[in-house]
N, CA, C and O atoms as a GROMACS GRO file, in nm:
protein
  136
    1MET      N    1  10.390  10.050   8.048
    1MET     CA    2  10.395   9.905   8.075
    1MET      C    3  10.296   9.870   8.185
    1MET      O    4  10.322   9.895   8.303
    2PRO      N    5  10.182   9.813   8.149
    2PRO     CA    6  10.077   9.781   8.247
    2PRO      C    7  10.129   9.695   8.361
    2PRO      O    8  10.093   9.716   8.476
    3VAL      N    9  10.214   9.598   8.330
    3VAL     CA   10  10.265   9.508   8.434
    3VAL      C   11  10.346   9.587   8.536
    3VAL      O   12  10.330   9.568   8.656
    4ALA      N   13  10.431   9.676   8.487
    4ALA     CA   14  10.512   9.758   8.577
    4ALA      C   15  10.423   9.848   8.662
    4ALA      O   16  10.447   9.865   8.782
    5SER      N   17  10.319   9.904   8.600
    5SER     CA   18  10.228   9.992   8.674
    5SER      C   19  10.158   9.916   8.786
    5SER      O   20  10.145   9.966   8.898
    6ASN      N   21  10.114   9.794   8.756
    6ASN     CA   22  10.048   9.712   8.857
    6ASN      C   23  10.144   9.679   8.970
    6ASN      O   24  10.105   9.681   9.087
    7TRP      N   25  10.269   9.649   8.936
    7TRP     CA   26  10.369   9.616   9.038
    7TRP      C   27  10.396   9.737   9.125
    7TRP      O   28  10.405   9.727   9.247
    8VAL      N   29  10.409   9.854   9.060
    8VAL     CA   30  10.434   9.978   9.134
    8VAL      C   31  10.318  10.007   9.228
    8VAL      O   32  10.339  10.042   9.344
    9ARG      N   33  10.196   9.992   9.178
    9ARG     CA   34  10.079  10.020   9.262
    9ARG      C   35  10.077   9.926   9.382
    9ARG      O   36  10.053   9.969   9.495
   10GLY      N   37  10.101   9.798   9.359
   10GLY     CA   38  10.103   9.702   9.469
   10GLY      C   39  10.214   9.733   9.567
   10GLY      O   40  10.196   9.721   9.689
   11TYR      N   41  10.331   9.772   9.516
   11TYR     CA   42  10.445   9.806   9.602
   11TYR      C   43  10.412   9.927   9.688
   11TYR      O   44  10.440   9.927   9.808
   12LEU      N   45  10.354  10.029   9.628
   12LEU     CA   46  10.321  10.151   9.702
   12LEU      C   47  10.212  10.122   9.805
   12LEU      O   48  10.216  10.177   9.916
   13GLU      N   49  10.116  10.039   9.771
   13GLU     CA   50  10.009  10.006   9.865
   13GLU      C   51  10.066   9.935   9.987
   13GLU      O   52  10.011   9.946  10.097
   14ASP      N   53  10.175   9.860   9.969
   14ASP     CA   54  10.238   9.793  10.082
   14ASP      C   55  10.311   9.894  10.170
   14ASP      O   56  10.327   9.871  10.290
   15GLN      N   57  10.355  10.005  10.112
   15GLN     CA   58  10.434  10.105  10.185
   15GLN      C   59  10.348  10.218  10.241
   15GLN      O   60  10.383  10.277  10.343
   16HIS      N   61  10.236  10.249  10.175
   16HIS     CA   62  10.154  10.364  10.213
   16HIS      C   63  10.006  10.327  10.208
   16HIS      O   64   9.969  10.229  10.142
   17PRO      N   65   9.920  10.404  10.276
   17PRO     CA   66   9.775  10.381  10.268
   17PRO      C   67   9.726  10.399  10.124
   17PRO      O   68   9.784  10.477  10.049
   18PRO      N   69   9.620  10.326  10.085
   18PRO     CA   70   9.567  10.334   9.949
   18PRO      C   71   9.535  10.478   9.906
   18PRO      O   72   9.555  10.515   9.791
   19MET      N   73   9.486  10.559  10.000
   19MET     CA   74   9.453  10.697   9.966
   19MET      C   75   9.577  10.773   9.921
   19MET      O   76   9.570  10.853   9.828
   20ALA      N   77   9.689  10.749   9.986
   20ALA     CA   78   9.814  10.816   9.949
   20ALA      C   79   9.856  10.774   9.809
   20ALA      O   80   9.906  10.856   9.731
   21VAL      N   81   9.836  10.646   9.776
   21VAL     CA   82   9.873  10.596   9.644
   21VAL      C   83   9.789  10.664   9.537
   21VAL      O   84   9.841  10.700   9.431
   22GLN      N   85   9.659  10.681   9.564
   22GLN     CA   86   9.571  10.743   9.466
   22GLN      C   87   9.610  10.889   9.443
   22GLN      O   88   9.586  10.943   9.335
   23GLY      N   89   9.670  10.952   9.543
   23GLY     CA   90   9.708  11.093   9.532
   23GLY      C   91   9.837  11.114   9.456
   23GLY      O   92   9.874  11.227   9.427
   24VAL      N   93   9.907  11.005   9.424
   24VAL     CA   94  10.036  11.017   9.354
   24VAL      C   95  10.024  10.962   9.212
   24VAL      O   96   9.985  10.847   9.193
   25PRO      N   97  10.057  11.044   9.113
   25PRO     CA   98  10.055  10.996   8.973
   25PRO      C   99  10.147  10.876   8.957
   25PRO      O  100  10.259  10.877   9.008
   26GLN      N  101  10.103  10.773   8.885
   26GLN     CA  102  10.186  10.653   8.868
   26GLN      C  103  10.317  10.687   8.798
   26GLN      O  104  10.421  10.631   8.832
   27ALA      N  105  10.312  10.777   8.700
   27ALA     CA  106  10.434  10.814   8.628
   27ALA      C  107  10.538  10.868   8.725
   27ALA      O  108  10.656  10.832   8.718
   28GLU      N  109  10.494  10.955   8.816
   28GLU     CA  110  10.586  11.012   8.914
   28GLU      C  111  10.637  10.904   9.008
   28GLU      O  112  10.756  10.902   9.042
   29ALA      N  113  10.549  10.814   9.049
   29ALA     CA  114  10.589  10.706   9.138
   29ALA      C  115  10.694  10.618   9.073
   29ALA      O  116  10.790  10.576   9.138
   30ILE      N  117  10.677  10.590   8.944
   30ILE     CA  118  10.774  10.507   8.872
   30ILE      C  119  10.910  10.575   8.868
   30ILE      O  120  11.013  10.510   8.884
   31VAL      N  121  10.911  10.707   8.848
   31VAL     CA  122  11.037  10.781   8.843
   31VAL      C  123  11.106  10.775   8.979
   31VAL      O  124  11.227  10.756   8.986
   32VAL      N  125  11.029  10.792   9.086
   32VAL     CA  126  11.086  10.790   9.221
   32VAL      C  127  11.147  10.654   9.250
   32VAL      O  128  11.257  10.645   9.305
   33LEU      N  129  11.076  10.546   9.214
   33LEU     CA  130  11.127  10.412   9.242
   33LEU      C  131  11.239  10.374   9.146
   33LEU      O  132  11.326  10.293   9.179
   34GLY      N  133  11.236  10.433   9.026
   34GLY     CA  134  11.332  10.396   8.923
   34GLY      C  135  11.474  10.432   8.961
   34GLY      O  136  11.567  10.408   8.884
   0.00000   0.00000   0.00000
């Protein structure tokens, strides 16, 4: 779901530096937040 991925990326960028977000697979990030 592109919309969910964009929301997750924006949410993570608010919580962590952009470099940290790039180092984490979106699929894994979604599972952690889910």
